[in-house]
C-alpha angles and dihedrals in degrees: 000000000000117000117262113262114264117240111219105196095197088063098034106109098210090052093046092050090049092050091048091048091049093048092050095042092048093051093049095039093061091057093044091050096046099042103031108015092240129142120214093260091047091051091049091053091047092047092048093049090043088059096041124011124201100050127140121235088252090055091049090051092050094046094049096036087231125147112266091233092054090049091047092052092046091049091049092050093047091048091052090048091050093239096121134029130213125213134172118260113254089219099046119023091199091062124077124207126211129214136165115268120221089268091048092049089052091053091047091051090054099041100042095066090048091051091048091049090051090050091049091050091048093048094044088090089066127071121229094268092048091051091050090047092048091051092050092045094049090050091049094047091046092053091047093048090052091049093048098044098085092042095050095044093050092044093050091048090057094053 
């Protein structure tokens, strides 16, 4: 019987992407928390609604690939803080739509430039071609991960 393959985490792409994401999120989260009183999930909800108002919590969760419970908690916190508002959908009374309140829009207007400056600083180590390649590769890997998700989950469930 051949030995089981060895998993080397420092070369395992999903692990490396997770570590990178955690490093970046932690660095930014500290500034968001100190300056604006936002957690990472709260910022993601604010950023998502800042880009496109009138989304349901489920749509925010899908767009950000965040857990529905994390989105629900962030939405509740943001509602209590008066940073977002919830209204019923005019098409479907059972569905509620979220949008930034005036206070939420003010926070978004302050945080977005900070986030963009952090991104620019992070990407400054890459030249123009590398940035374009990174963008294409991230898009490609995201599409592939979405395509594989149902297959992998169902395959693992059968094992």
